[in-house]
C-alpha positions in Angstrom: 31.1 28.7 -32.7 28.8 25.6 -30.9 30.3 24.0 -28.2 28.8 20.8 -29.5 31.0 18.7 -31.7 33.7 18.9 -34.4 32.4 18.5 -37.5 33.2 14.9 -37.9 30.9 14.0 -34.6 27.3 14.2 -34.9 25.3 15.8 -32.4 22.5 14.9 -29.9 20.5 16.8 -28.3 18.7 16.1 -24.5 17.0 18.4 -23.7 13.9 16.2 -23.5 12.7 13.4 -21.9 13.0 11.4 -24.4 16.0 13.0 -25.4 17.7 11.9 -22.1 17.2 8.8 -22.4 18.0 8.2 -26.5 21.6 9.1 -24.7 22.0 7.7 -22.0 20.9 4.3 -24.2 23.9 5.5 -26.4 26.9 5.8 -23.5 25.8 2.3 -22.5 26.1 1.1 -26.1 29.4 2.6 -26.6 31.3 1.0 -23.5 29.2 -2.0 -23.9 31.0 -2.9 -27.1 34.1 -1.9 -26.1 33.4 -4.6 -22.9 32.0 -7.0 -24.9 35.7 -7.0 -27.6 37.8 -7.0 -24.2 36.0 -9.5 -22.7 37.0 -8.0 -19.1 34.0 -7.6 -17.4 31.6 -9.4 -18.1 28.0 -8.3 -18.1 28.3 -5.0 -17.4 25.2 -4.6 -16.9 24.7 -7.4 -14.0 28.5 -6.5 -12.6 28.7 -4.5 -9.5 31.4 -2.4 -8.3 33.3 -4.9 -6.1 32.4 -7.5 -9.0 34.2 -5.8 -11.4 37.4 -4.0 -9.3 38.0 -8.4 -8.2 37.8 -9.4 -12.0 40.5 -6.6 -12.6 42.5 -7.2 -9.9 43.0 -10.9 -10.2 43.6 -10.5 -14.0 47.4 -10.0 -15.5 48.4 -6.8 -16.0 49.9 -6.6 -19.2 48.3 -9.1 -21.2 45.5 -9.9 -24.5 46.7 -7.3 -26.6 44.7 -6.5 -28.9 41.5 -6.2 -27.3 39.5 -3.2 -27.8 38.6 -2.9 -31.8 40.4 -5.6 -33.1 41.8 -9.1 -31.1 44.2 -11.0 -32.2 41.8 -13.5 -33.5 40.3 -10.7 -35.8 43.3 -9.5 -37.1 44.6 -12.8 -38.2 40.9 -13.1 -39.9 42.0 -9.8 -41.5 45.2 -10.8 -43.0 43.8 -14.2 -44.3 41.5 -12.0 -46.2 43.8 -9.6 -47.5 44.0 -9.8 -51.6 40.2 -11.2 -51.4 37.7 -8.2 -50.8 38.3 -5.8 -53.3 36.6 -2.7 -51.6 38.8 -3.2 -48.3 41.7 -3.6 -49.6 41.0 -0.5 -51.3 40.1 1.4 -48.5 43.3 -0.3 -47.3 46.0 1.4 -49.6 44.4 4.7 -48.7 45.0 4.7 -45.5 48.4 3.1 -45.8 48.6 6.5 -48.5 47.2 8.8 -45.9 49.9 7.6 -42.8 52.8 7.6 -44.9 52.9 11.1 -45.6 52.5 11.8 -42.4 55.0 9.8 -41.1 57.1 11.4 -43.9 56.2 15.0 -43.0 56.7 14.3 -39.3 55.1 14.3 -35.6 54.3 18.0 -34.9 52.6 18.0 -31.5 52.2 22.0 -30.7 51.2 23.5 -27.7 47.4 24.2 -27.3 46.2 27.6 -28.1 42.8 28.0 -31.0 39.7 27.4 -30.8 37.8 24.9 -33.5 39.2 25.1 -36.9 42.5 26.8 -35.9 46.3 25.3 -36.6 46.6 23.7 -32.7 42.7 22.4 -33.1 43.4 20.9 -36.0 46.6 19.1 -36.0 45.3 17.8 -32.4 42.4 16.3 -34.1 44.6 15.1 -37.3 46.9 13.2 -35.3 44.5 11.1 -33.1 42.8 9.8 -36.6 46.0 9.4 -38.1 47.3 7.1 -35.2 44.8 5.6 -35.0 45.0 4.8 -38.8 48.7 4.1 -38.2 47.9 1.4 -35.4 45.3 -0.5 -36.7 48.2 -0.7 -40.1 50.0 -1.8 -38.1 48.4 -4.8 -36.3 46.7 -5.9 -40.3 50.4 -5.1 -41.9 52.8 -6.1 -39.4 54.9 -3.0 -40.2 56.7 -1.8 -37.0 57.3 1.8 -39.3 53.3 2.1 -38.4 54.0 0.8 -34.5 57.2 3.4 -33.9 55.2 6.6 -35.5 52.3 5.8 -32.8 54.9 5.1 -30.1 57.0 8.3 -31.1 53.2 10.2 -31.0 52.3 8.2 -27.4 55.7 9.8 -25.7 55.5 13.3 -26.6 51.9 13.6 -25.7 53.3 12.3 -22.9 55.9 14.8 -22.5 53.9 17.1 -23.3 50.9 16.8 -21.0 51.8 17.4 -17.5 53.1 21.1 -18.7 49.5 22.1 -19.8 47.3 24.2 -17.8 43.3 24.6 -18.6 43.3 25.1 -22.5 43.9 29.0 -23.3 40.2 29.9 -24.8 37.6 30.7 -22.8 34.7 29.7 -24.1 33.7 26.6 -22.8 32.0 25.5 -19.4 34.7 22.9 -19.5 37.7 24.3 -21.0 39.5 20.9 -22.0 43.4 21.1 -22.3 44.5 19.8 -25.7 41.2 21.6 -26.8 39.4 24.3 -25.9 36.7 22.4 -24.9 36.5 18.7 -22.6 34.3 17.1 -25.5 37.3 17.6 -27.8 39.4 15.9 -25.5 37.5 12.9 -24.8 37.6 12.5 -28.3 41.0 12.6 -28.3 41.0 10.3 -25.4 38.7 7.6 -27.3 40.4 7.3 -30.3 44.5 7.4 -28.7 43.0 4.4 -26.1 42.6 2.1 -29.3 45.9 3.2 -31.0 47.7 2.5 -28.0 45.7 -1.4 -27.0 47.0 -2.1 -31.0 50.5 -1.3 -30.8 50.2 -2.5 -26.7 53.1 -5.1 -27.2 55.0 -2.7 -29.5 56.3 -0.9 -26.9 59.2 -1.3 -24.1 57.4 -2.0 -19.9 58.8 1.6 -19.5 57.4 3.4 -22.2 53.7 2.2 -21.4 54.7 3.0 -17.8 55.4 6.3 -18.7 52.7 6.6 -20.8 49.7 5.7 -18.7 51.2 7.3 -16.1 52.0 10.7 -17.4 49.4 10.9 -20.0 46.4 8.9 -20.5 45.4 7.9 -16.5 45.9 11.8 -15.4 44.2 12.6 -18.7 41.2 10.5 -17.5 41.1 12.0 -14.4 40.8 15.6 -15.8 38.0 15.1 -17.9 36.3 13.0 -15.5 37.1 13.7 -12.0 38.1 17.2 -12.7 35.2 18.1 -14.6 32.1 16.4 -13.1 29.8 18.8 -14.9 30.6 18.0 -18.1 31.1 13.8 -17.1 28.3 13.2 -15.0 25.4 14.3 -16.4 22.6 12.3 -19.1 23.9 14.4 -22.1 26.3 13.4 -25.3 29.4 15.6 -23.9 29.6 12.9 -21.6 28.6 9.9 -23.2 31.9 10.4 -24.8 33.7 11.0 -21.9 32.4 7.8 -20.2 33.7 6.0 -23.3 36.5 7.2 -23.6 37.4 6.9 -19.5 35.7 3.1 -20.1 38.1 2.5 -23.3 41.4 4.4 -21.8 40.6 2.0 -18.2 39.9 -1.5 -20.2 43.3 -0.8 -22.6 45.9 0.1 -19.1 43.2 -3.0 -16.7 42.9 0.0 -14.6 39.5 -1.1 -12.3 39.1 2.3 -10.6 38.8 4.1 -14.0 36.4 1.4 -15.7 34.4 1.0 -12.4 34.1 5.2 -12.4 33.1 4.9 -16.3 30.5 1.7 -15.4 28.7 3.5 -12.6 30.5 7.5 -12.2 31.7 8.8 -9.1 28.9 11.1 -6.5 29.6 14.5 -7.5 28.1 17.8 -6.4 27.0 20.5 -9.4 25.5 23.9 -8.5 21.7 23.1 -9.5 20.8 25.0 -12.3 24.4 25.3 -14.0 23.8 25.0 -17.9 26.4 24.7 -20.3 27.2 26.5 -23.3 24.3 26.0 -24.9 22.2 27.1 -22.0 21.1 23.6 -21.6 20.4 22.3 -17.5 23.4 20.5 -16.4 21.2 20.3 -13.4 18.5 20.3 -11.5 17.6 20.1 -7.9 16.3 16.4 -8.3 19.5 15.6 -9.7 
């Protein structure tokens, strides 16, 4: 039971200098793509922390969605091309069939209890994959059924999350809440941030406030501020964490989360601390 990724996610090792550089570039690439698509922070590498905060504070809070994986312009292009690209149309139809089955089966957001492969783990993992697809279908097909499905799921999670302690399985050096390790929590947040962005305008202001205050903001704080041994390191785990915090920060126009994703934060991790695979989290020089 390796402490790396679910089968769907590739693993990068950072045990050497070249591996560390590769993972560091992956962090930059994942988040730079999100920043470029959102158009909110410009050239991320060139901006200082003060510039990021000033820009976010001068822009409207609830405008310009979708702004992560999709934009309004890209949605119009996709809609105009429906029926003209057979492979895309076939993939779209498969997504419709999959999500429609989930809608027919009803929502399930169980209290976490299992390792990878266990029922609750796989259910929460499936939820974020299906929510992501449903949100894209809402944008592409303009079908309110898919917006409703994602909204209901997010509200279910917003009700559950404040009640969750650390995951009951104690195997990980950074235990999650929905999953047994923070890595899987970060996977969940990255996909759900994109789903939230896609259905943002479908939600009522009060629903957005509830989802952000009870779910997304504490979720982002948990995998970062409350778990610096997971978040503040050069490793593929931290790449997922930074990208997830950045994605939800962009979706919510939260300057502090954007800043944290770009620049990290000051934290203390014991020198010589190791993760589940025996890798050093921090050395005396770090």
